[in-house]
All heavy atoms as TSV, in Angstrom:
chain	resi	resn	atom	element	x	y	z
A	1	MET	N	N	86.237	107.308	85.055
A	1	MET	CA	C	87.562	107.456	85.612
A	1	MET	C	C	87.470	107.351	87.133
A	1	MET	O	O	86.634	107.980	87.762
A	1	MET	CB	C	88.147	108.809	85.199
A	1	MET	CG	C	89.545	109.016	85.708
A	1	MET	SD	S	90.433	110.337	84.903
A	1	MET	CE	C	89.586	111.759	85.472
A	2	LYS	N	N	88.323	106.566	87.712
A	2	LYS	CA	C	88.320	106.369	89.152
A	2	LYS	C	C	89.023	107.545	89.826
A	2	LYS	O	O	90.139	107.888	89.490
A	2	LYS	CB	C	89.019	105.060	89.490
A	2	LYS	CG	C	88.855	104.640	90.905
A	2	LYS	CD	C	89.379	103.247	91.111
A	2	LYS	CE	C	89.048	102.765	92.491
A	2	LYS	NZ	N	89.461	101.404	92.713
A	3	SER	N	N	88.345	108.162	90.776
A	3	SER	CA	C	88.950	109.296	91.467
A	3	SER	C	C	89.918	108.791	92.527
A	3	SER	O	O	89.691	107.789	93.173
A	3	SER	CB	C	87.880	110.177	92.111
A	3	SER	OG	O	87.260	109.486	93.154
A	4	LYS	N	N	90.981	109.510	92.675
A	4	LYS	CA	C	91.987	109.167	93.677
A	4	LYS	C	C	91.810	110.099	94.868
A	4	LYS	O	O	92.200	111.256	94.829
A	4	LYS	CB	C	93.397	109.326	93.091
A	4	LYS	CG	C	93.671	108.452	91.901
A	4	LYS	CD	C	93.847	107.030	92.333
A	4	LYS	CE	C	94.201	106.163	91.140
A	4	LYS	NZ	N	94.425	104.805	91.463
A	5	THR	N	N	91.180	109.598	95.907
A	5	THR	CA	C	91.009	110.371	97.130
A	5	THR	C	C	92.202	110.093	98.024
A	5	THR	O	O	92.423	108.957	98.429
A	5	THR	CB	C	89.720	109.959	97.859
A	5	THR	OG1	O	88.626	110.083	96.967
A	5	THR	CG2	C	89.488	110.829	99.073
A	6	PRO	N	N	92.976	111.125	98.316
A	6	PRO	CA	C	94.150	110.899	99.171
A	6	PRO	C	C	93.755	110.412	100.561
A	6	PRO	O	O	92.692	110.741	101.085
A	6	PRO	CB	C	94.808	112.270	99.259
A	6	PRO	CG	C	94.266	113.051	98.123
A	6	PRO	CD	C	92.904	112.485	97.840
A	7	PHE	N	N	94.627	109.619	101.135
A	7	PHE	CA	C	94.439	109.090	102.489
A	7	PHE	C	C	94.254	110.240	103.477
A	7	PHE	O	O	93.479	110.140	104.418
A	7	PHE	CB	C	95.664	108.247	102.855
A	7	PHE	CG	C	95.599	107.633	104.210
A	7	PHE	CD1	C	94.803	106.522	104.449
A	7	PHE	CD2	C	96.328	108.164	105.258
A	7	PHE	CE1	C	94.735	105.961	105.706
A	7	PHE	CE2	C	96.277	107.609	106.512
A	7	PHE	CZ	C	95.477	106.499	106.736
A	8	LYS	N	N	94.953	111.336	103.249
A	8	LYS	CA	C	94.878	112.500	104.129
A	8	LYS	C	C	93.452	113.058	104.182
A	8	LYS	O	O	92.966	113.425	105.251
A	8	LYS	CB	C	95.845	113.570	103.630
A	8	LYS	CG	C	95.821	114.847	104.401
A	8	LYS	CD	C	96.757	115.868	103.784
A	8	LYS	CE	C	96.463	117.242	104.287
A	8	LYS	NZ	N	97.229	118.264	103.587
A	9	ASN	N	N	92.763	113.106	103.046
A	9	ASN	CA	C	91.395	113.640	103.026
A	9	ASN	C	C	90.438	112.766	103.819
A	9	ASN	O	O	89.558	113.269	104.513
A	9	ASN	CB	C	90.906	113.767	101.585
A	9	ASN	CG	C	91.600	114.876	100.838
A	9	ASN	OD1	O	92.378	115.634	101.405
A	9	ASN	ND2	N	91.351	114.965	99.546
A	10	VAL	N	N	90.587	111.458	103.700
A	10	VAL	CA	C	89.736	110.541	104.459
A	10	VAL	C	C	89.982	110.727	105.953
A	10	VAL	O	O	89.049	110.749	106.757
A	10	VAL	CB	C	89.995	109.079	104.023
A	10	VAL	CG1	C	89.202	108.116	104.874
A	10	VAL	CG2	C	89.678	108.886	102.557
A	11	PHE	N	N	91.245	110.891	106.324
A	11	PHE	CA	C	91.606	111.093	107.723
A	11	PHE	C	C	91.021	112.410	108.256
A	11	PHE	O	O	90.464	112.450	109.355
A	11	PHE	CB	C	93.133	111.084	107.872
A	11	PHE	CG	C	93.606	111.200	109.277
A	11	PHE	CD1	C	93.576	110.106	110.123
A	11	PHE	CD2	C	94.075	112.399	109.772
A	11	PHE	CE1	C	94.000	110.204	111.429
A	11	PHE	CE2	C	94.509	112.512	111.075
A	11	PHE	CZ	C	94.474	111.413	111.903
A	12	VAL	N	N	91.115	113.477	107.470
A	12	VAL	CA	C	90.617	114.787	107.904
A	12	VAL	C	C	89.103	114.757	108.079
A	12	VAL	O	O	88.571	115.284	109.065
A	12	VAL	CB	C	91.036	115.893	106.900
A	12	VAL	CG1	C	90.303	117.193	107.172
A	12	VAL	CG2	C	92.540	116.111	106.963
A	13	ILE	N	N	88.393	114.126	107.168
A	13	ILE	CA	C	86.932	114.026	107.298
A	13	ILE	C	C	86.560	113.238	108.555
A	13	ILE	O	O	85.631	113.602	109.278
A	13	ILE	CB	C	86.328	113.377	106.036
A	13	ILE	CG1	C	86.456	114.331	104.855
A	13	ILE	CG2	C	84.868	113.016	106.253
A	13	ILE	CD1	C	86.091	113.725	103.529
A	14	SER	N	N	87.308	112.183	108.840
A	14	SER	CA	C	87.050	111.392	110.047
A	14	SER	C	C	87.293	112.211	111.306
A	14	SER	O	O	86.533	112.115	112.275
A	14	SER	CB	C	87.930	110.147	110.053
A	14	SER	OG	O	87.653	109.344	108.949
A	15	VAL	N	N	88.345	113.006	111.307
A	15	VAL	CA	C	88.656	113.842	112.478
A	15	VAL	C	C	87.581	114.904	112.680
A	15	VAL	O	O	87.151	115.161	113.816
A	15	VAL	CB	C	90.056	114.474	112.340
A	15	VAL	CG1	C	90.285	115.550	113.384
A	15	VAL	CG2	C	91.130	113.406	112.441
A	16	VAL	N	N	87.115	115.515	111.600
A	16	VAL	CA	C	86.070	116.538	111.710
A	16	VAL	C	C	84.788	115.924	112.272
A	16	VAL	O	O	84.144	116.505	113.154
A	16	VAL	CB	C	85.820	117.215	110.345
A	16	VAL	CG1	C	84.578	118.079	110.369
A	16	VAL	CG2	C	87.034	118.039	109.943
A	17	ALA	N	N	84.410	114.753	111.776
A	17	ALA	CA	C	83.212	114.077	112.299
A	17	ALA	C	C	83.389	113.725	113.767
A	17	ALA	O	O	82.456	113.847	114.568
A	17	ALA	CB	C	82.931	112.815	111.481
A	18	THR	N	N	84.597	113.310	114.141
A	18	THR	CA	C	84.875	112.959	115.533
A	18	THR	C	C	84.781	114.177	116.444
A	18	THR	O	O	84.231	114.098	117.548
A	18	THR	CB	C	86.269	112.323	115.641
A	18	THR	OG1	O	86.301	111.165	114.802
A	18	THR	CG2	C	86.590	111.927	117.060
A	19	LEU	N	N	85.301	115.306	115.994
A	19	LEU	CA	C	85.203	116.534	116.799
A	19	LEU	C	C	83.744	116.958	116.979
A	19	LEU	O	O	83.347	117.403	118.066
A	19	LEU	CB	C	86.006	117.653	116.153
A	19	LEU	CG	C	87.520	117.482	116.191
A	19	LEU	CD1	C	88.196	118.599	115.402
A	19	LEU	CD2	C	88.026	117.458	117.619
A	20	PHE	N	N	82.957	116.817	115.929
A	20	PHE	CA	C	81.535	117.149	116.011
A	20	PHE	C	C	80.838	116.273	117.047
A	20	PHE	O	O	80.077	116.759	117.896
A	20	PHE	CB	C	80.893	116.979	114.628
A	20	PHE	CG	C	79.429	117.291	114.594
A	20	PHE	CD1	C	78.979	118.594	114.680
A	20	PHE	CD2	C	78.501	116.271	114.465
A	20	PHE	CE1	C	77.631	118.881	114.644
A	20	PHE	CE2	C	77.147	116.537	114.431
A	20	PHE	CZ	C	76.712	117.856	114.522
A	21	VAL	N	N	81.119	114.982	117.003
A	21	VAL	CA	C	80.514	114.059	117.974
A	21	VAL	C	C	81.038	114.335	119.376
A	21	VAL	O	O	80.294	114.217	120.351
A	21	VAL	CB	C	80.773	112.596	117.550
A	21	VAL	CG1	C	80.422	111.628	118.655
A	21	VAL	CG2	C	79.985	112.272	116.297
A	22	ALA	N	N	82.299	114.719	119.497
A	22	ALA	CA	C	82.872	115.007	120.814
A	22	ALA	C	C	82.143	116.162	121.491
A	22	ALA	O	O	81.848	116.103	122.692
A	22	ALA	CB	C	84.354	115.326	120.680
A	23	VAL	N	N	81.841	117.202	120.727
A	23	VAL	CA	C	81.130	118.358	121.304
A	23	VAL	C	C	79.727	117.948	121.764
A	23	VAL	O	O	79.302	118.294	122.864
A	23	VAL	CB	C	81.055	119.504	120.268
A	23	VAL	CG1	C	80.130	120.608	120.726
A	23	VAL	CG2	C	82.450	120.054	119.988
A	24	ILE	N	N	79.036	117.191	120.928
A	24	ILE	CA	C	77.685	116.757	121.287
A	24	ILE	C	C	77.726	115.785	122.472
A	24	ILE	O	O	76.915	115.877	123.402
A	24	ILE	CB	C	76.988	116.116	120.075
A	24	ILE	CG1	C	76.731	117.188	119.024
A	24	ILE	CG2	C	75.682	115.454	120.481
A	24	ILE	CD1	C	76.195	116.676	117.724
A	25	ALA	N	N	78.681	114.848	122.448
A	25	ALA	CA	C	78.783	113.867	123.538
A	25	ALA	C	C	79.154	114.547	124.853
A	25	ALA	O	O	78.657	114.160	125.915
A	25	ALA	CB	C	79.816	112.794	123.178
A	26	TRP	N	N	80.029	115.532	124.809
A	26	TRP	CA	C	80.403	116.221	126.037
A	26	TRP	C	C	79.202	116.945	126.634
A	26	TRP	O	O	79.018	116.972	127.856
A	26	TRP	CB	C	81.549	117.195	125.812
A	26	TRP	CG	C	81.964	117.859	127.071
A	26	TRP	CD1	C	81.736	119.148	127.424
A	26	TRP	CD2	C	82.637	117.253	128.185
A	26	TRP	NE1	N	82.232	119.388	128.677
A	26	TRP	CE2	C	82.792	118.246	129.164
A	26	TRP	CE3	C	83.111	115.977	128.433
A	26	TRP	CZ2	C	83.411	117.985	130.381
A	26	TRP	CZ3	C	83.728	115.735	129.645
A	26	TRP	CH2	C	83.871	116.726	130.598
A	27	GLY	N	N	78.370	117.520	125.775
A	27	GLY	CA	C	77.160	118.187	126.255
A	27	GLY	C	C	76.161	117.204	126.849
A	27	GLY	O	O	75.406	117.550	127.746
A	28	GLY	N	N	76.187	115.973	126.386
A	28	GLY	CA	C	75.219	114.987	126.871
A	28	GLY	C	C	75.708	114.157	128.031
A	28	GLY	O	O	74.938	113.796	128.914
A	29	PHE	N	N	77.000	113.827	128.055
A	29	PHE	CA	C	77.506	112.891	129.051
A	29	PHE	C	C	78.234	113.553	130.219
A	29	PHE	O	O	78.072	113.168	131.353
A	29	PHE	CB	C	78.465	111.881	128.414
A	29	PHE	CG	C	77.833	111.012	127.369
A	29	PHE	CD1	C	78.515	110.699	126.212
A	29	PHE	CD2	C	76.574	110.485	127.531
A	29	PHE	CE1	C	77.959	109.887	125.238
A	29	PHE	CE2	C	75.996	109.671	126.570
A	29	PHE	CZ	C	76.698	109.386	125.416
A	30	HIS	N	N	79.081	114.512	129.952
A	30	HIS	CA	C	79.966	115.121	130.964
A	30	HIS	C	C	80.837	114.076	131.644
A	30	HIS	O	O	81.218	114.223	132.799
A	30	HIS	CB	C	79.178	115.902	132.024
A	30	HIS	CG	C	78.544	117.137	131.474
A	30	HIS	ND1	N	79.273	118.207	131.015
A	30	HIS	CD2	C	77.242	117.466	131.293
A	30	HIS	CE1	C	78.453	119.146	130.599
A	30	HIS	NE2	N	77.206	118.718	130.746
A	31	ASP	N	N	81.113	113.004	130.933
A	31	ASP	CA	C	81.984	111.945	131.438
A	31	ASP	C	C	83.038	111.687	130.364
A	31	ASP	O	O	82.713	111.335	129.227
A	31	ASP	CB	C	81.152	110.679	131.687
A	31	ASP	CG	C	81.989	109.530	132.234
A	31	ASP	OD1	O	83.108	109.796	132.710
A	31	ASP	OD2	O	81.511	108.378	132.177
A	32	VAL	N	N	84.293	111.871	130.734
A	32	VAL	CA	C	85.384	111.800	129.755
A	32	VAL	C	C	85.470	110.425	129.095
A	32	VAL	O	O	85.682	110.330	127.885
A	32	VAL	CB	C	86.733	112.166	130.427
A	32	VAL	CG1	C	87.882	112.025	129.443
A	32	VAL	CG2	C	86.684	113.574	130.982
A	33	LEU	N	N	85.285	109.377	129.836
A	33	LEU	CA	C	85.390	108.029	129.272
A	33	LEU	C	C	84.312	107.781	128.214
A	33	LEU	O	O	84.603	107.244	127.146
A	33	LEU	CB	C	85.293	106.971	130.374
A	33	LEU	CG	C	85.433	105.528	129.899
A	33	LEU	CD1	C	86.807	105.323	129.258
A	33	LEU	CD2	C	85.228	104.569	131.048
A	34	ARG	N	N	83.096	108.183	128.495
A	34	ARG	CA	C	82.020	107.992	127.512
A	34	ARG	C	C	82.249	108.839	126.270
A	34	ARG	O	O	81.967	108.397	125.147
A	34	ARG	CB	C	80.673	108.339	128.129
A	34	ARG	CG	C	80.185	107.313	129.093
A	34	ARG	CD	C	78.806	107.655	129.567
A	34	ARG	NE	N	78.327	106.662	130.523
A	34	ARG	CZ	C	77.143	106.678	131.045
A	34	ARG	NH1	N	76.279	107.626	130.730
A	34	ARG	NH2	N	76.787	105.746	131.898
A	35	VAL	N	N	82.766	110.033	126.444
A	35	VAL	CA	C	83.061	110.892	125.296
A	35	VAL	C	C	84.164	110.264	124.453
A	35	VAL	O	O	84.081	110.240	123.216
A	35	VAL	CB	C	83.462	112.317	125.762
A	35	VAL	CG1	C	83.955	113.150	124.594
A	35	VAL	CG2	C	82.291	112.991	126.449
A	36	GLU	N	N	85.198	109.723	125.094
A	36	GLU	CA	C	86.277	109.067	124.350
A	36	GLU	C	C	85.776	107.842	123.600
A	36	GLU	O	O	86.185	107.600	122.460
A	36	GLU	CB	C	87.400	108.672	125.301
A	36	GLU	CG	C	88.197	109.838	125.815
A	36	GLU	CD	C	89.252	109.437	126.829
A	36	GLU	OE1	O	89.319	108.238	127.199
A	36	GLU	OE2	O	90.013	110.317	127.242
A	37	ILE	N	N	84.894	107.086	124.203
A	37	ILE	CA	C	84.333	105.908	123.535
A	37	ILE	C	C	83.509	106.339	122.319
A	37	ILE	O	O	83.624	105.753	121.234
A	37	ILE	CB	C	83.488	105.073	124.515
A	37	ILE	CG1	C	84.400	104.420	125.555
A	37	ILE	CG2	C	82.669	104.025	123.776
A	37	ILE	CD1	C	83.653	103.764	126.692
A	38	ALA	N	N	82.679	107.349	122.476
A	38	ALA	CA	C	81.870	107.847	121.361
A	38	ALA	C	C	82.754	108.362	120.233
A	38	ALA	O	O	82.483	108.115	119.049
A	38	ALA	CB	C	80.933	108.952	121.844
A	39	CYS	N	N	83.836	109.047	120.588
A	39	CYS	CA	C	84.757	109.574	119.577
A	39	CYS	C	C	85.483	108.445	118.850
A	39	CYS	O	O	85.648	108.492	117.627
A	39	CYS	CB	C	85.764	110.518	120.223
A	39	CYS	SG	S	85.031	112.062	120.765
A	40	ALA	N	N	85.912	107.458	119.579
A	40	ALA	CA	C	86.623	106.335	118.962
A	40	ALA	C	C	85.716	105.583	118.000
A	40	ALA	O	O	86.122	105.252	116.880
A	40	ALA	CB	C	87.151	105.394	120.039
A	41	ILE	N	N	84.493	105.325	118.426
A	41	ILE	CA	C	83.543	104.624	117.553
A	41	ILE	C	C	83.262	105.450	116.302
A	41	ILE	O	O	83.250	104.928	115.184
A	41	ILE	CB	C	82.253	104.299	118.318
A	41	ILE	CG1	C	82.534	103.238	119.376
A	41	ILE	CG2	C	81.152	103.844	117.365
A	41	ILE	CD1	C	81.382	103.009	120.331
A	42	THR	N	N	83.065	106.749	116.472
A	42	THR	CA	C	82.787	107.622	115.327
A	42	THR	C	C	83.946	107.634	114.351
A	42	THR	O	O	83.754	107.514	113.145
A	42	THR	CB	C	82.502	109.057	115.807
A	42	THR	OG1	O	81.395	109.033	116.687
A	42	THR	CG2	C	82.220	109.972	114.633
A	43	PHE	N	N	85.163	107.774	114.863
A	43	PHE	CA	C	86.330	107.831	113.982
A	43	PHE	C	C	86.455	106.548	113.168
A	43	PHE	O	O	86.633	106.586	111.950
A	43	PHE	CB	C	87.605	108.063	114.794
A	43	PHE	CG	C	88.824	108.168	113.935
A	43	PHE	CD1	C	89.129	109.355	113.301
A	43	PHE	CD2	C	89.653	107.084	113.742
A	43	PHE	CE1	C	90.250	109.456	112.496
A	43	PHE	CE2	C	90.767	107.165	112.938
A	43	PHE	CZ	C	91.072	108.364	112.317
A	44	VAL	N	N	86.324	105.413	113.827
A	44	VAL	CA	C	86.485	104.131	113.133
A	44	VAL	C	C	85.385	103.930	112.096
A	44	VAL	O	O	85.659	103.540	110.952
A	44	VAL	CB	C	86.506	102.967	114.149
A	44	VAL	CG1	C	86.424	101.634	113.450
A	44	VAL	CG2	C	87.762	103.046	114.997
A	45	VAL	N	N	84.147	104.207	112.459
A	45	VAL	CA	C	83.031	103.996	111.533
A	45	VAL	C	C	83.151	104.902	110.311
A	45	VAL	O	O	83.003	104.455	109.167
A	45	VAL	CB	C	81.681	104.208	112.248
A	45	VAL	CG1	C	80.537	104.287	111.257
A	45	VAL	CG2	C	81.440	103.099	113.243
A	46	VAL	N	N	83.430	106.180	110.519
A	46	VAL	CA	C	83.537	107.114	109.393
A	46	VAL	C	C	84.739	106.770	108.522
A	46	VAL	O	O	84.637	106.719	107.295
A	46	VAL	CB	C	83.622	108.574	109.892
A	46	VAL	CG1	C	83.947	109.529	108.763
A	46	VAL	CG2	C	82.327	108.973	110.554
A	47	PHE	N	N	85.882	106.493	109.137
A	47	PHE	CA	C	87.090	106.192	108.378
A	47	PHE	C	C	86.899	104.932	107.534
A	47	PHE	O	O	87.179	104.924	106.337
A	47	PHE	CB	C	88.279	106.033	109.324
A	47	PHE	CG	C	89.582	105.879	108.608
A	47	PHE	CD1	C	90.274	106.984	108.179
A	47	PHE	CD2	C	90.117	104.620	108.351
A	47	PHE	CE1	C	91.476	106.858	107.510
A	47	PHE	CE2	C	91.309	104.473	107.686
A	47	PHE	CZ	C	91.994	105.598	107.262
A	48	VAL	N	N	86.409	103.869	108.148
A	48	VAL	CA	C	86.233	102.598	107.430
A	48	VAL	C	C	85.171	102.746	106.340
A	48	VAL	O	O	85.349	102.229	105.229
A	48	VAL	CB	C	85.885	101.465	108.412
A	48	VAL	CG1	C	85.454	100.211	107.681
A	48	VAL	CG2	C	87.075	101.174	109.306
A	49	SER	N	N	84.095	103.453	106.618
A	49	SER	CA	C	83.036	103.630	105.625
A	49	SER	C	C	83.535	104.363	104.389
A	49	SER	O	O	83.307	103.924	103.256
A	49	SER	CB	C	81.860	104.401	106.222
A	49	SER	OG	O	81.317	103.710	107.301
A	50	ILE	N	N	84.203	105.476	104.591
A	50	ILE	CA	C	84.707	106.248	103.445
A	50	ILE	C	C	85.781	105.468	102.704
A	50	ILE	O	O	85.812	105.456	101.473
A	50	ILE	CB	C	85.229	107.621	103.903
A	50	ILE	CG1	C	84.066	108.468	104.413
A	50	ILE	CG2	C	85.920	108.340	102.755
A	50	ILE	CD1	C	84.478	109.773	105.014
A	51	TYR	N	N	86.650	104.809	103.429
A	51	TYR	CA	C	87.710	104.043	102.778
A	51	TYR	C	C	87.132	102.880	101.966
A	51	TYR	O	O	87.575	102.624	100.841
A	51	TYR	CB	C	88.708	103.523	103.814
A	51	TYR	CG	C	89.968	103.002	103.191
A	51	TYR	CD1	C	90.917	103.878	102.692
A	51	TYR	CD2	C	90.191	101.639	103.076
A	51	TYR	CE1	C	92.078	103.406	102.102
A	51	TYR	CE2	C	91.343	101.157	102.482
A	51	TYR	CZ	C	92.287	102.049	102.001
A	51	TYR	OH	O	93.416	101.572	101.398
A	52	LEU	N	N	86.119	102.190	102.499
A	52	LEU	CA	C	85.490	101.102	101.749
A	52	LEU	C	C	84.768	101.618	100.508
A	52	LEU	O	O	84.812	100.983	99.444
A	52	LEU	CB	C	84.520	100.330	102.632
A	52	LEU	CG	C	85.145	99.338	103.596
A	52	LEU	CD1	C	84.077	98.700	104.467
A	52	LEU	CD2	C	85.913	98.269	102.851
A	53	LEU	N	N	84.097	102.750	100.623
A	53	LEU	CA	C	83.459	103.337	99.447
A	53	LEU	C	C	84.491	103.690	98.380
A	53	LEU	O	O	84.248	103.538	97.185
A	53	LEU	CB	C	82.661	104.582	99.837
A	53	LEU	CG	C	81.362	104.335	100.575
A	53	LEU	CD1	C	80.769	105.660	101.046
A	53	LEU	CD2	C	80.384	103.603	99.695
A	54	LYS	N	N	85.638	104.156	98.818
A	54	LYS	CA	C	86.716	104.489	97.887
A	54	LYS	C	C	87.257	103.245	97.201
A	54	LYS	O	O	87.511	103.241	95.999
A	54	LYS	CB	C	87.835	105.200	98.656
A	54	LYS	CG	C	88.997	105.618	97.826
A	54	LYS	CD	C	90.058	106.241	98.706
A	54	LYS	CE	C	91.382	105.723	98.248
A	54	LYS	NZ	N	92.486	106.185	98.981
A	55	VAL	N	N	87.416	102.163	97.935
A	55	VAL	CA	C	87.978	100.923	97.383
A	55	VAL	C	C	86.979	100.236	96.453
A	55	VAL	O	O	87.356	99.708	95.403
A	55	VAL	CB	C	88.396	99.977	98.527
A	55	VAL	CG1	C	88.742	98.607	97.996
A	55	VAL	CG2	C	89.566	100.561	99.283
A	56	VAL	N	N	85.704	100.250	96.807
A	56	VAL	CA	C	84.692	99.520	96.059
A	56	VAL	C	C	84.225	100.274	94.814
A	56	VAL	O	O	83.621	99.688	93.927
A	56	VAL	CB	C	83.493	99.197	96.979
A	56	VAL	CG1	C	82.364	98.537	96.238
A	56	VAL	CG2	C	83.948	98.324	98.120
A	57	GLN	N	N	84.547	101.549	94.725
A	57	GLN	CA	C	84.101	102.367	93.601
A	57	GLN	C	C	84.510	101.713	92.280
A	57	GLN	O	O	85.664	101.362	92.070
A	57	GLN	CB	C	84.716	103.760	93.700
A	57	GLN	CG	C	84.304	104.677	92.591
A	57	GLN	CD	C	84.984	106.026	92.724
A	57	GLN	OE1	O	85.886	106.193	93.533
A	57	GLN	NE2	N	84.573	106.977	91.947
A	58	LYS	N	N	83.528	101.536	91.408
A	58	LYS	CA	C	83.777	100.867	90.140
A	58	LYS	C	C	84.076	101.887	89.053
A	58	LYS	O	O	83.480	102.951	89.002
A	58	LYS	CB	C	82.580	100.015	89.746
A	58	LYS	CG	C	82.355	98.872	90.688
A	58	LYS	CD	C	81.240	97.995	90.231
A	58	LYS	CE	C	81.073	96.865	91.225
A	58	LYS	NZ	N	80.014	95.961	90.893
A	59	ASP	N	N	84.962	101.507	88.164
A	59	ASP	CA	C	85.311	102.347	87.038
A	59	ASP	C	C	84.497	101.885	85.835
A	59	ASP	O	O	84.589	100.738	85.413
A	59	ASP	CB	C	86.817	102.223	86.759
A	59	ASP	CG	C	87.294	103.252	85.769
A	59	ASP	OD1	O	86.570	104.235	85.552
A	59	ASP	OD2	O	88.403	103.064	85.229
A	60	ASP	N	N	83.687	102.768	85.283
A	60	ASP	CA	C	82.844	102.430	84.146
A	60	ASP	C	C	83.399	103.120	82.905
A	60	ASP	O	O	83.228	104.327	82.731
A	60	ASP	CB	C	81.410	102.868	84.421
A	60	ASP	CG	C	80.426	102.273	83.450
A	60	ASP	OD1	O	80.849	101.515	82.552
A	60	ASP	OD2	O	79.225	102.553	83.594
A	61	PRO	N	N	84.063	102.374	82.018
A	61	PRO	CA	C	84.717	102.999	80.855
A	61	PRO	C	C	83.732	103.483	79.796
A	61	PRO	O	O	84.096	104.278	78.937
A	61	PRO	CB	C	85.597	101.881	80.308
A	61	PRO	CG	C	84.939	100.625	80.737
A	61	PRO	CD	C	84.292	100.947	82.066
A	62	ASP	N	N	82.479	103.010	79.816
A	62	ASP	CA	C	81.517	103.383	78.787
A	62	ASP	C	C	80.835	104.727	79.045
A	62	ASP	O	O	80.104	105.210	78.198
A	62	ASP	CB	C	80.452	102.293	78.653
A	62	ASP	CG	C	81.045	100.966	78.209
A	62	ASP	OD1	O	82.091	100.989	77.523
A	62	ASP	OD2	O	80.461	99.918	78.545
A	63	VAL	N	N	81.051	105.315	80.203
A	63	VAL	CA	C	80.391	106.578	80.551
A	63	VAL	C	C	81.167	107.742	79.936
A	63	VAL	O	O	82.369	107.877	80.151
A	63	VAL	CB	C	80.285	106.741	82.081
A	63	VAL	CG1	C	79.691	108.091	82.418
A	63	VAL	CG2	C	79.460	105.629	82.672
A	64	LYS	N	N	80.434	108.559	79.175
A	64	LYS	CA	C	81.044	109.741	78.574
A	64	LYS	C	C	80.695	110.948	79.431
A	64	LYS	O	O	79.570	111.058	79.904
A	64	LYS	CB	C	80.532	109.910	77.151
A	64	LYS	CG	C	80.960	108.780	76.237
A	64	LYS	CD	C	80.423	108.983	74.848
A	64	LYS	CE	C	80.893	107.852	73.974
A	64	LYS	NZ	N	79.924	106.801	73.811
A	65	PRO	N	N	81.624	111.869	79.625
A	65	PRO	CA	C	81.329	113.059	80.431
A	65	PRO	C	C	80.166	113.855	79.840
A	65	PRO	O	O	80.097	114.076	78.631
A	65	PRO	CB	C	82.627	113.867	80.373
A	65	PRO	CG	C	83.672	112.885	79.968
A	65	PRO	CD	C	83.001	111.834	79.157
A	66	GLY	N	N	79.257	114.253	80.694
A	66	GLY	CA	C	78.118	115.058	80.272
A	66	GLY	C	C	76.941	114.254	79.732
A	66	GLY	O	O	75.909	114.816	79.412
A	67	GLN	N	N	77.081	112.943	79.647
A	67	GLN	CA	C	76.003	112.087	79.154
A	67	GLN	C	C	75.395	111.316	80.328
A	67	GLN	O	O	76.125	110.825	81.185
A	67	GLN	CB	C	76.549	111.085	78.132
A	67	GLN	CG	C	77.137	111.729	76.899
A	67	GLN	CD	C	76.067	112.408	76.059
A	67	GLN	OE1	O	74.944	111.937	75.994
A	67	GLN	NE2	N	76.424	113.531	75.471
A	68	PRO	N	N	74.066	111.194	80.349
A	68	PRO	CA	C	73.444	110.422	81.432
A	68	PRO	C	C	73.767	108.935	81.301
A	68	PRO	O	O	73.929	108.425	80.191
A	68	PRO	CB	C	71.950	110.688	81.249
A	68	PRO	CG	C	71.801	111.124	79.836
A	68	PRO	CD	C	73.090	111.774	79.444
A	69	ARG	N	N	73.842	108.249	82.423
A	69	ARG	CA	C	74.140	106.826	82.404
A	69	ARG	C	C	72.925	106.010	81.972
A	69	ARG	O	O	73.046	104.977	81.335
A	69	ARG	CB	C	74.600	106.355	83.775
A	69	ARG	CG	C	75.963	106.875	84.134
A	69	ARG	CD	C	76.394	106.375	85.472
A	69	ARG	NE	N	77.684	106.943	85.809
A	69	ARG	CZ	C	78.643	106.294	86.410
A	69	ARG	NH1	N	78.453	105.067	86.796
A	69	ARG	NH2	N	79.774	106.871	86.661
A	70	LEU	N	N	71.746	106.455	82.353
A	70	LEU	CA	C	70.524	105.734	81.998
A	70	LEU	C	C	69.964	106.298	80.710
A	70	LEU	O	O	69.985	107.501	80.476
A	70	LEU	CB	C	69.488	105.869	83.124
A	70	LEU	CG	C	69.896	105.297	84.459
A	70	LEU	CD1	C	68.813	105.602	85.491
A	70	LEU	CD2	C	70.134	103.804	84.366
A	71	LYS	N	N	69.441	105.426	79.859
A	71	LYS	CA	C	68.886	105.879	78.586
A	71	LYS	C	C	67.389	105.689	78.569
A	71	LYS	O	O	66.834	104.873	79.185
A	71	LYS	CB	C	69.516	105.105	77.438
A	71	LYS	CG	C	70.984	105.392	77.337
A	71	LYS	CD	C	71.590	104.650	76.183
A	71	LYS	CE	C	73.076	104.989	76.135
A	71	LYS	NZ	N	73.749	104.378	75.062
């Protein structure tokens, strides 16, 4: 069964990762422009990565709950 991850959850995870990078970048750079660039790159990479994983996820109808996929 394909899980439906709401757009809001992907956005929240991206924001949390961005805040984490912002704190680390501020400690390393002390330059607002570099921190903003690091945050922007982090947000885009995390958001696109999670969204692509969500889109590419394959639905396997032969898998039964509680049974291993490999035999």
